[in-house]
Each structure stands twice: as C-alpha cells, then as structure tokens.
C-alpha positions as CSV (number, residue, x, y, z in Angstrom):
1,M,0.0,0.0,0.0
2,A,2.8,2.4,0.9
3,G,4.6,1.7,-2.4
4,A,1.4,2.3,-4.4
5,A,0.9,5.7,-2.6
6,R,4.5,6.7,-3.4
7,D,3.9,5.8,-7.1
8,R,0.7,7.9,-7.2
9,R,2.5,10.8,-5.6
10,A,5.4,10.5,-8.1
11,R,3.0,10.4,-11.1
12,A,1.2,13.5,-9.7
13,L,4.4,15.4,-9.3
14,H,5.5,14.5,-12.8
15,L,2.2,15.7,-14.2
16,L,2.4,18.9,-12.2
17,N,5.9,19.7,-13.4
18,H,4.9,18.9,-17.0
19,R,1.9,21.2,-16.8
20,L,3.9,24.1,-15.3
21,R,6.5,23.8,-18.1
22,R,3.8,23.9,-20.7
23,T,1.6,26.7,-19.3
24,G,3.8,29.1,-17.2
25,P,2.3,32.5,-16.3
26,R,-1.0,33.1,-17.9
27,A,-3.3,36.2,-17.9
28,L,-7.0,36.6,-18.1
29,Q,-7.9,37.9,-21.6
30,P,-10.0,41.1,-22.0
31,P,-13.6,40.8,-23.2
32,D,-14.4,40.5,-26.9
33,H,-15.9,44.0,-27.2
34,P,-13.6,46.9,-27.7
35,A,-12.5,49.1,-24.8
36,P,-14.2,52.6,-24.4
37,P,-12.4,55.4,-26.2
38,G,-9.2,56.5,-24.5
39,R,-9.3,53.5,-22.1
40,S,-7.9,50.0,-22.2
41,H,-9.3,46.9,-20.6
42,R,-7.4,45.8,-17.4
43,T,-6.5,42.2,-17.0
44,T,-5.5,40.3,-13.9
45,R,-2.4,38.2,-14.3
46,L,-2.6,34.7,-12.8
47,R,0.8,33.4,-11.8
48,R,1.4,29.7,-11.4
49,T,4.1,28.9,-8.9
50,A,5.5,25.5,-8.2
51,P,6.5,25.8,-4.5
52,R,2.9,26.4,-3.4
53,V,0.8,23.3,-3.8
54,R,-2.7,22.3,-2.6
55,R,-3.2,18.8,-1.2
56,G,-6.6,17.3,-0.8
57,R,-7.1,16.5,2.8
58,G,-8.3,13.0,2.3
59,R,-6.4,12.1,-0.9
60,P,-2.5,12.1,-0.6
61,G,-2.1,11.8,-4.4
62,M,-4.1,15.0,-5.2
63,I,-1.6,17.8,-5.9
64,W,-2.1,20.8,-8.1
65,P,-0.6,24.3,-8.5
66,M,-2.0,27.3,-6.6
67,T,-2.7,30.6,-8.2
68,D,-0.5,33.4,-6.8
69,V,-2.7,36.4,-5.7
70,T,-0.1,38.2,-3.7
71,G,-0.3,41.9,-4.0
72,L,-3.6,42.1,-5.9
73,S,-5.7,45.1,-4.8
74,I,-9.2,44.3,-3.6
75,G,-12.1,46.7,-3.8
76,I,-15.3,46.1,-1.9
77,L,-18.5,47.7,-3.1
78,G,-20.7,48.2,-0.1
79,G,-17.7,47.8,2.2
80,T,-19.2,49.9,5.0
81,G,-21.6,47.0,6.0
82,D,-20.5,44.3,8.4
83,Q,-19.9,41.7,5.7
84,G,-17.9,43.9,3.5
85,K,-15.9,45.5,6.3
86,G,-15.1,42.1,7.7
87,L,-13.8,40.8,4.4
88,A,-11.8,44.1,4.0
89,R,-10.2,43.6,7.4
90,R,-9.1,40.1,6.7
91,F,-7.7,40.8,3.3
92,A,-5.9,43.9,4.6
93,L,-4.4,41.7,7.4
94,A,-3.2,39.3,4.7
95,G,-1.3,42.2,3.1
96,H,-3.6,43.2,0.2
97,P,-4.2,46.8,-0.7
98,V,-7.9,47.2,0.2
99,I,-10.3,49.9,-1.0
100,I,-13.7,50.2,0.7
101,G,-16.5,51.5,-1.4
102,S,-19.7,53.4,-0.6
103,R,-22.1,55.9,-2.1
104,N,-20.5,58.4,0.3
105,A,-16.7,58.7,0.2
106,Q,-16.5,60.1,3.7
107,R,-18.4,57.1,5.1
108,A,-16.1,54.8,3.2
109,Q,-13.0,56.4,4.6
110,E,-14.4,56.2,8.1
111,A,-15.0,52.5,7.6
112,A,-11.4,52.1,6.3
113,E,-9.9,53.9,9.3
114,S,-11.9,51.7,11.7
115,I,-10.2,48.6,10.4
116,G,-6.8,50.1,9.8
117,E,-4.1,48.0,8.2
118,G,-3.6,50.5,5.4
119,A,-7.2,50.2,4.0
120,T,-8.6,53.3,2.2
121,G,-12.0,54.4,1.3
122,A,-13.6,56.0,-1.8
123,E,-16.9,56.2,-3.7
124,N,-18.0,53.0,-5.4
125,A,-17.2,54.2,-8.9
126,E,-13.6,55.0,-8.0
127,V,-13.2,51.6,-6.2
128,A,-14.5,49.8,-9.3
129,A,-12.0,51.6,-11.5
130,R,-8.9,51.2,-9.2
131,A,-9.1,47.7,-7.8
132,D,-7.8,44.6,-9.4
133,I,-10.5,42.4,-8.0
134,V,-13.9,43.7,-7.0
135,I,-16.2,42.1,-4.3
136,V,-19.9,43.0,-4.3
137,A,-21.2,43.2,-0.8
138,V,-24.2,45.6,-1.1
139,P,-27.7,45.0,0.1
140,W,-29.8,43.0,-2.3
141,D,-32.3,45.9,-2.8
142,G,-29.6,48.0,-4.5
143,H,-27.7,45.2,-6.2
144,K,-28.8,45.5,-9.8
145,E,-28.9,49.3,-9.9
146,L,-25.4,49.7,-8.6
147,L,-23.9,47.2,-11.0
148,E,-25.6,48.8,-13.9
149,S,-24.0,52.1,-13.0
150,L,-20.6,50.5,-12.8
151,R,-20.7,48.4,-16.0
152,E,-17.9,50.3,-17.7
153,P,-15.2,50.5,-15.0
154,L,-15.9,46.8,-14.1
155,A,-15.3,45.6,-17.7
156,G,-12.5,43.1,-18.0
157,K,-12.3,42.5,-14.2
158,I,-13.1,39.6,-12.0
159,V,-16.2,40.6,-10.0
160,V,-16.9,38.4,-6.9
161,D,-20.6,38.5,-5.8
162,C,-21.4,37.5,-2.2
163,V,-24.9,38.9,-2.1
164,N,-27.7,36.7,-0.7
165,P,-31.2,37.7,-1.7
166,L,-33.1,36.9,1.5
167,G,-36.3,38.0,3.1
168,F,-37.3,37.9,6.8
169,D,-40.7,37.5,8.5
170,K,-42.0,36.1,11.8
171,Q,-40.9,32.6,10.7
172,G,-37.4,33.7,10.1
173,P,-35.2,34.0,6.9
174,F,-36.2,32.7,3.5
175,P,-34.7,33.0,0.0
176,L,-36.2,35.5,-2.4
177,P,-37.0,34.6,-6.1
178,V,-34.6,36.2,-8.6
179,E,-35.6,36.6,-12.2
180,E,-32.1,35.7,-13.5
181,G,-31.9,32.7,-11.1
182,S,-29.5,34.2,-8.4
183,A,-27.7,37.3,-7.4
184,A,-24.6,36.1,-9.1
185,Q,-26.4,35.3,-12.3
186,Q,-28.0,38.8,-12.2
187,A,-24.5,40.3,-11.9
188,A,-23.3,38.3,-14.9
189,A,-26.3,39.5,-16.9
190,V,-25.7,43.1,-16.0
191,L,-21.9,42.9,-16.5
192,P,-21.4,41.0,-19.7
193,G,-17.8,42.3,-20.0
194,S,-16.8,41.1,-16.5
195,R,-15.8,37.7,-15.2
196,V,-18.4,37.1,-12.5
197,V,-17.7,34.6,-9.7
198,G,-20.0,33.8,-6.7
199,A,-18.2,33.3,-3.3
200,F,-18.1,34.2,0.4
201,H,-21.8,33.7,0.9
202,H,-21.6,31.8,4.2
203,V,-18.8,33.6,6.0
204,S,-19.8,35.1,9.4
205,A,-19.2,38.8,9.6
206,V,-19.0,38.5,13.4
207,L,-16.0,36.1,13.0
208,L,-14.4,38.2,10.3
209,L,-14.5,41.3,12.5
210,D,-13.6,39.7,15.8
211,P,-9.9,40.4,16.6
212,A,-9.9,37.4,19.0
213,V,-10.6,35.0,16.1
214,E,-7.3,34.2,14.4
215,K,-8.7,31.5,12.1
216,V,-12.1,31.3,10.4
217,D,-12.9,27.5,10.3
218,L,-14.9,27.0,7.1
219,D,-14.9,26.3,3.4
220,V,-15.9,29.0,0.9
221,L,-17.8,27.6,-2.1
222,V,-16.7,29.3,-5.3
223,L,-18.9,29.2,-8.4
224,G,-18.3,30.4,-11.9
225,D,-18.0,29.6,-15.6
226,D,-14.4,30.8,-16.0
227,R,-11.8,28.3,-14.7
228,E,-9.0,30.8,-14.2
229,A,-11.3,33.2,-12.4
230,T,-12.6,30.6,-10.0
231,D,-9.0,29.4,-9.4
232,L,-8.0,32.9,-8.5
233,V,-11.0,33.4,-6.1
234,Q,-10.3,30.1,-4.4
235,A,-6.7,31.2,-3.8
236,L,-8.0,34.6,-2.6
237,A,-10.3,32.9,-0.1
238,E,-7.3,31.0,1.3
239,R,-5.5,34.2,2.2
240,I,-7.8,34.3,5.2
241,P,-6.4,31.9,7.8
242,G,-8.5,28.8,8.3
243,I,-10.6,29.2,5.1
244,R,-10.4,26.9,2.2
245,G,-11.7,27.8,-1.3
246,V,-13.7,24.9,-2.9
247,Y,-15.0,24.9,-6.4
248,G,-18.8,24.6,-6.2
249,G,-19.9,24.4,-9.8
250,R,-21.1,26.6,-12.6
251,L,-22.7,30.0,-11.9
252,R,-26.1,28.5,-12.6
253,N,-25.8,26.6,-9.3
254,A,-25.4,29.8,-7.3
255,H,-29.1,30.0,-6.3
256,Q,-29.0,27.1,-3.9
257,V,-25.7,28.3,-2.4
258,E,-27.2,31.8,-1.8
259,A,-30.4,30.3,-0.5
260,F,-28.6,28.1,2.0
261,T,-27.6,31.2,3.9
262,A,-31.2,31.3,5.2
263,N,-30.6,27.8,6.7
264,L,-27.3,28.9,8.3
265,I,-29.0,31.9,9.9
266,A,-31.7,29.7,11.3
267,I,-29.0,27.3,12.7
268,N,-27.1,30.2,14.2
269,R,-30.2,31.6,15.9
270,R,-31.2,28.3,17.3
271,Y,-27.8,27.3,18.6
272,K,-26.3,30.7,19.3
273,A,-23.5,30.0,17.0
274,H,-21.6,31.2,13.9
275,A,-21.9,28.1,11.8
276,G,-20.2,27.6,8.4
277,L,-19.6,24.7,5.9
278,R,-16.9,22.1,5.6
279,I,-16.7,19.9,2.6
280,T,-15.4,16.4,3.3
281,D,-13.2,14.0,1.4
282,I,-11.3,16.5,-0.7
C-alpha cells in the first residue's frame, strides 16, 4: 500500500511539473468587445508557482498548483456594512491593498480607518476603476442598480458577488426569487464584459470582525464559468487563515448556495453559533 501511494504521488508530481513547463504564467484575456475610447481593458495576471501546492485532505495523491494572488488590490463595493468590512479587514491583514467603497466617500473612509491595516475608502465608482478584484457586498435591494451604473469600470475585471437575496418574516429568513436565477447570475447578466464569480456567501461577519478570532474555520464555495477566475478566487479565499476555497460548480448553481444562507441563519439563531460549511473527502 505504501509503495502504491508513493507511485501515485510521483506520477502526480511528474504531471504537475509537465503542466507548469507547458503553461507558465497566464493572464486573463479582456472581453471580446472593444474598450471605451481612451481606455484599455485591465487584465488580472494569474501566476502559477511550483513551490505552493494544494493537497486534498483525504487524498494524498491530489496535488495541483496554486494561483498566486499576492499583491492584488481588492475593492469592496458596499464595504461599510459588516460583511464587506469584515472581508476588508481580513484581506488587509493578509497584506492586500484594500479599498472600501460606498455611495459616500467620507463614510467609506471612516470604515477604512476603523479597520486600519492601510485600508482606504472611496466612492463605489472609484473603487470599481482602481481595484484589481472587486467584491460586491451591497444589500440586495440596491444590487442591480449599482452594478448597472458601474458596467464600464468593471469591464475586463473579476467581480466576486457575495450577495444573498433573502427576506425575513415572523418565521425567520427565507430565499427570495430572482428573475435571473440568483444574485450572481444577475451580476453576470448586468456585467457581460466582466468575469463574475460567486463566493463568500456563508462567512460570518462576526467572526471576520472579531480580533480574538485568528482562524475562520470553514470552506468557501466558489462558483463560476471561467476556470481561471474561480481558481483565483479560491486562492484569494485561502488568504484568510482557516478558510479553504472549494469549487462549487457553474454559476447556474449559485441559487441554492445563496439560499442556503437562510438555513445557516436559522441554525445560528437556534444554537447561538456562527456556523459555516466544511466539505469532506477533498
């Protein structure tokens, strides 16, 4: 058995080295449509690096290259809310330049100063233009309107949607119907020139903001139709200690992931907890 395991590992390493020699650094390509006059589409370079490898927890032979996201700037639309501010804090602690966005620049700057770590604040439009990666963490009610207003500066960029369309009544939280299927699919429909990925739906803002919590013990499901974009967002999730990014399927599967947040809220209320997900056997 030990010899067979060594053989599988040797084959995996051989395939990894072969793949790295063939591919090398790759960049996301800009969208098919031309850039606006006087502007150029920005692309996000995805660097493959051999020293960093991911190993499946339950499968010693599973080894594949990580995407290097070091130094990428992260903009958070709606970053003055607890979820956005919590993500901003964790990414700033990980060494990323972070720009918090809001409709009000002063409010954004105040939120940035509250988390420190070099974070800055600006209006949403400026954040969309400056950041390498943009996370959407706005309330559901203003989701579509905001993204429609930022279609041009977000063109050619990876846009990570973590919005959960939920309603609340006396019986608790429940998922709302979305014409496009999900918030992430709505973002993709509104932003045809962007690479939209769904992620960070189930991360507790309380844990993200708590300085006593060093590691956030959960998996982040990452959904999208662009392999390089989902690889990058998985690697970005893993910049937060304790979190693992796990591919969760195509963007059309985002509805049930967003809707499951209602179940987690119900669990947390019943058990006075901050529950998250862990995917087994990978």
